[in-house]
ZADO-1210 file (C-alpha; in nm, 4 decimals, padded with zeros to 6 digits):
<atoms>
<atom x="-07.0064" y="05.4310" z="03.7858" code="UNK" pos="1"/>
<atom x="-07.2371" y="05.1388" z="03.8495" code="UNK" pos="2"/>
<atom x="-07.1082" y="04.9751" z="03.5312" code="UNK" pos="3"/>
<atom x="-06.7548" y="04.9669" z="03.6620" code="UNK" pos="4"/>
<atom x="-06.8749" y="04.8224" z="03.9914" code="UNK" pos="5"/>
<atom x="-07.0901" y="04.5730" z="03.8025" code="UNK" pos="6"/>
<atom x="-06.7916" y="04.4563" z="03.5954" code="UNK" pos="7"/>
<atom x="-06.5945" y="04.4002" z="03.9139" code="UNK" pos="8"/>
<atom x="-06.8628" y="04.2586" z="04.1396" code="UNK" pos="9"/>
<atom x="-07.0411" y="04.0001" z="03.9163" code="UNK" pos="10"/>
<atom x="-06.7391" y="03.7842" z="03.8481" code="UNK" pos="11"/>
<atom x="-06.6557" y="03.7775" z="04.2169" code="UNK" pos="12"/>
<atom x="-07.0172" y="03.6697" z="04.2986" code="UNK" pos="13"/>
<atom x="-07.0115" y="03.4016" z="04.0375" code="UNK" pos="14"/>
<atom x="-06.6922" y="03.2345" z="04.1720" code="UNK" pos="15"/>
<atom x="-06.7848" y="03.2643" z="04.5384" code="UNK" pos="16"/>
<atom x="-06.8801" y="02.9332" z="04.7031" code="UNK" pos="17"/>
<atom x="-07.2498" y="02.9142" z="04.7836" code="UNK" pos="18"/>
<atom x="-07.1946" y="02.8666" z="05.1505" code="UNK" pos="19"/>
<atom x="-07.0122" y="03.2038" z="05.1739" code="UNK" pos="20"/>
<atom x="-07.3421" y="03.3852" z="05.0978" code="UNK" pos="21"/>
<atom x="-07.4716" y="03.2638" z="05.4402" code="UNK" pos="22"/>
<atom x="-07.2003" y="03.4474" z="05.6247" code="UNK" pos="23"/>
<atom x="-07.3037" y="03.7359" z="05.8539" code="UNK" pos="24"/>
<atom x="-07.2310" y="04.0994" z="05.7566" code="UNK" pos="25"/>
<atom x="-07.1961" y="04.4217" z="05.9479" code="UNK" pos="26"/>
<atom x="-07.5679" y="04.4709" z="05.8788" code="UNK" pos="27"/>
<atom x="-07.7142" y="04.3230" z="06.1973" code="UNK" pos="28"/>
<atom x="-07.9122" y="04.0049" z="06.1241" code="UNK" pos="29"/>
<atom x="-07.8349" y="04.0048" z="05.7464" code="UNK" pos="30"/>
<atom x="-07.6238" y="03.7556" z="05.5609" code="UNK" pos="31"/>
<atom x="-07.4282" y="03.8338" z="05.2446" code="UNK" pos="32"/>
<atom x="-07.7268" y="03.6945" z="05.0488" code="UNK" pos="33"/>
<atom x="-07.9619" y="03.9286" z="05.2322" code="UNK" pos="34"/>
<atom x="-07.7439" y="04.2288" z="05.1528" code="UNK" pos="35"/>
<atom x="-07.7374" y="04.1310" z="04.7863" code="UNK" pos="36"/>
<atom x="-08.1179" y="04.0885" z="04.7917" code="UNK" pos="37"/>
<atom x="-08.1574" y="04.4360" z="04.9413" code="UNK" pos="38"/>
<atom x="-07.9187" y="04.5922" z="04.6791" code="UNK" pos="39"/>
<atom x="-08.0953" y="04.4211" z="04.3943" code="UNK" pos="40"/>
<atom x="-08.4323" y="04.5258" z="04.5266" code="UNK" pos="41"/>
<atom x="-08.3237" y="04.8872" z="04.5895" code="UNK" pos="42"/>
<atom x="-08.1731" y="04.9194" z="04.2395" code="UNK" pos="43"/>
<atom x="-08.4672" y="04.7552" z="04.0768" code="UNK" pos="44"/>
<atom x="-08.6984" y="04.9986" z="04.2561" code="UNK" pos="45"/>
<atom x="-08.4846" y="05.2869" z="04.1327" code="UNK" pos="46"/>
<atom x="-08.4934" y="05.1638" z="03.7749" code="UNK" pos="47"/>
<atom x="-08.8639" y="05.0862" z="03.7802" code="UNK" pos="48"/>
<atom x="-08.9615" y="05.4069" z="03.9656" code="UNK" pos="49"/>
<atom x="-09.1081" y="05.2206" z="04.2634" code="UNK" pos="50"/>
<atom x="-08.8911" y="05.3755" z="04.5321" code="UNK" pos="51"/>
<atom x="-08.9992" y="05.3675" z="04.8928" code="UNK" pos="52"/>
<atom x="-08.8535" y="05.5392" z="05.1968" code="UNK" pos="53"/>
<atom x="-08.6097" y="05.2562" z="05.2768" code="UNK" pos="54"/>
<atom x="-08.6960" y="05.2278" z="05.6429" code="UNK" pos="55"/>
<atom x="-08.5626" y="04.9246" z="05.8247" code="UNK" pos="56"/>
<atom x="-08.9081" y="04.7681" z="05.8134" code="UNK" pos="57"/>
<atom x="-08.9520" y="04.8174" z="05.4369" code="UNK" pos="58"/>
<atom x="-08.6015" y="04.6968" z="05.3712" code="UNK" pos="59"/>
<atom x="-08.6780" y="04.3824" z="05.5714" code="UNK" pos="60"/>
<atom x="-08.9948" y="04.3322" z="05.3663" code="UNK" pos="61"/>
<atom x="-08.7934" y="04.3571" z="05.0384" code="UNK" pos="62"/>
<atom x="-08.5421" y="04.1004" z="05.1655" code="UNK" pos="63"/>
<atom x="-08.8131" y="03.8680" z="05.2984" code="UNK" pos="64"/>
<atom x="-08.9859" y="03.8785" z="04.9633" code="UNK" pos="65"/>
<atom x="-08.6705" y="03.7223" z="04.8116" code="UNK" pos="66"/>
<atom x="-08.6134" y="03.4467" z="05.0712" code="UNK" pos="67"/>
<atom x="-08.7758" y="03.1880" z="04.8484" code="UNK" pos="68"/>
<atom x="-08.5602" y="03.2938" z="04.5493" code="UNK" pos="69"/>
<atom x="-08.2588" y="03.0936" z="04.4519" code="UNK" pos="70"/>
<atom x="-07.9215" y="03.2598" z="04.4945" code="UNK" pos="71"/>
<atom x="-07.8961" y="03.2674" z="04.1128" code="UNK" pos="72"/>
<atom x="-08.2210" y="03.4639" z="04.0964" code="UNK" pos="73"/>
<atom x="-08.1020" y="03.7120" z="04.3624" code="UNK" pos="74"/>
<atom x="-07.7800" y="03.7759" z="04.1723" code="UNK" pos="75"/>
<atom x="-07.9673" y="03.7935" z="03.8392" code="UNK" pos="76"/>
<atom x="-08.1891" y="04.0655" z="03.9808" code="UNK" pos="77"/>
<atom x="-07.8873" y="04.2663" z="04.0869" code="UNK" pos="78"/>
<atom x="-07.7234" y="04.2129" z="03.7415" code="UNK" pos="79"/>
<atom x="-08.0403" y="04.3276" z="03.5605" code="UNK" pos="80"/>
<atom x="-08.0811" y="04.6319" z="03.7757" code="UNK" pos="81"/>
<atom x="-07.7360" y="04.7608" z="03.6977" code="UNK" pos="82"/>
<atom x="-07.7286" y="04.6544" z="03.3359" code="UNK" pos="83"/>
<atom x="-07.6122" y="04.9117" z="03.0759" code="UNK" pos="84"/>
<atom x="-07.8946" y="05.1208" z="02.9270" code="UNK" pos="85"/>
<atom x="-08.0567" y="04.9660" z="02.6207" code="UNK" pos="86"/>
<atom x="-08.0951" y="05.2808" z="02.4192" code="UNK" pos="87"/>
<atom x="-07.9253" y="05.6137" z="02.4065" code="UNK" pos="88"/>
<atom x="-08.0873" y="05.9004" z="02.2195" code="UNK" pos="89"/>
<atom x="-07.8989" y="06.2236" z="02.1301" code="UNK" pos="90"/>
<atom x="-08.0326" y="06.5429" z="02.2797" code="UNK" pos="91"/>
<atom x="-07.9486" y="06.8988" z="02.1791" code="UNK" pos="92"/>
<atom x="-07.6268" y="07.0683" z="02.2954" code="UNK" pos="93"/>
<atom x="-07.4150" y="06.7604" z="02.3161" code="UNK" pos="94"/>
<atom x="-07.5933" y="06.5701" z="02.5886" code="UNK" pos="95"/>
<atom x="-07.7422" y="06.2196" z="02.5802" code="UNK" pos="96"/>
<atom x="-08.0546" y="06.0929" z="02.7498" code="UNK" pos="97"/>
<atom x="-08.1050" y="05.7400" z="02.8785" code="UNK" pos="98"/>
<atom x="-08.4648" y="05.6611" z="02.7747" code="UNK" pos="99"/>
<atom x="-08.4940" y="05.2976" z="02.8710" code="UNK" pos="100"/>
<atom x="-08.3012" y="05.0686" z="03.1075" code="UNK" pos="101"/>
<atom x="-08.2189" y="04.7090" z="03.0261" code="UNK" pos="102"/>
<atom x="-08.5447" y="04.6043" z="03.1884" code="UNK" pos="103"/>
<atom x="-08.7351" y="04.8410" z="02.9552" code="UNK" pos="104"/>
<atom x="-08.8377" y="05.1029" z="03.2154" code="UNK" pos="105"/>
<atom x="-08.7766" y="05.4728" z="03.1831" code="UNK" pos="106"/>
<atom x="-08.4593" y="05.5729" z="03.3599" code="UNK" pos="107"/>
<atom x="-08.4845" y="05.9449" z="03.2833" code="UNK" pos="108"/>
<atom x="-08.1208" y="06.0438" z="03.3534" code="UNK" pos="109"/>
<atom x="-07.8966" y="06.2551" z="03.1421" code="UNK" pos="110"/>
<atom x="-07.5257" y="06.2304" z="03.0995" code="UNK" pos="111"/>
<atom x="-07.2815" y="06.4600" z="02.9105" code="UNK" pos="112"/>
<atom x="-07.0801" y="06.3229" z="02.6254" code="UNK" pos="113"/>
</atoms>
């Protein structure tokens, strides 16, 4: 499903004026850019296996760690985190296993053909 969302979201982000990313969101105190930074961070953590408990405090730390990043870098992290898997290896009984994500980390998920 993320690939469908990625295909829809990235073109919208690329054509959105930079000043629109400073607009507030329903996430109190967070701009559009902050929400994108959080999403990119969370998905990167998922792919890399570095998940945390996603408390408000830890979410704020992830967003704060990206404050010095350019908008392009924030969007690029999100794009990398939801990139299609790099390799698919066949498994017995008609299933496929994703062994490595686009960033090279083990994703460890199985999907049925």
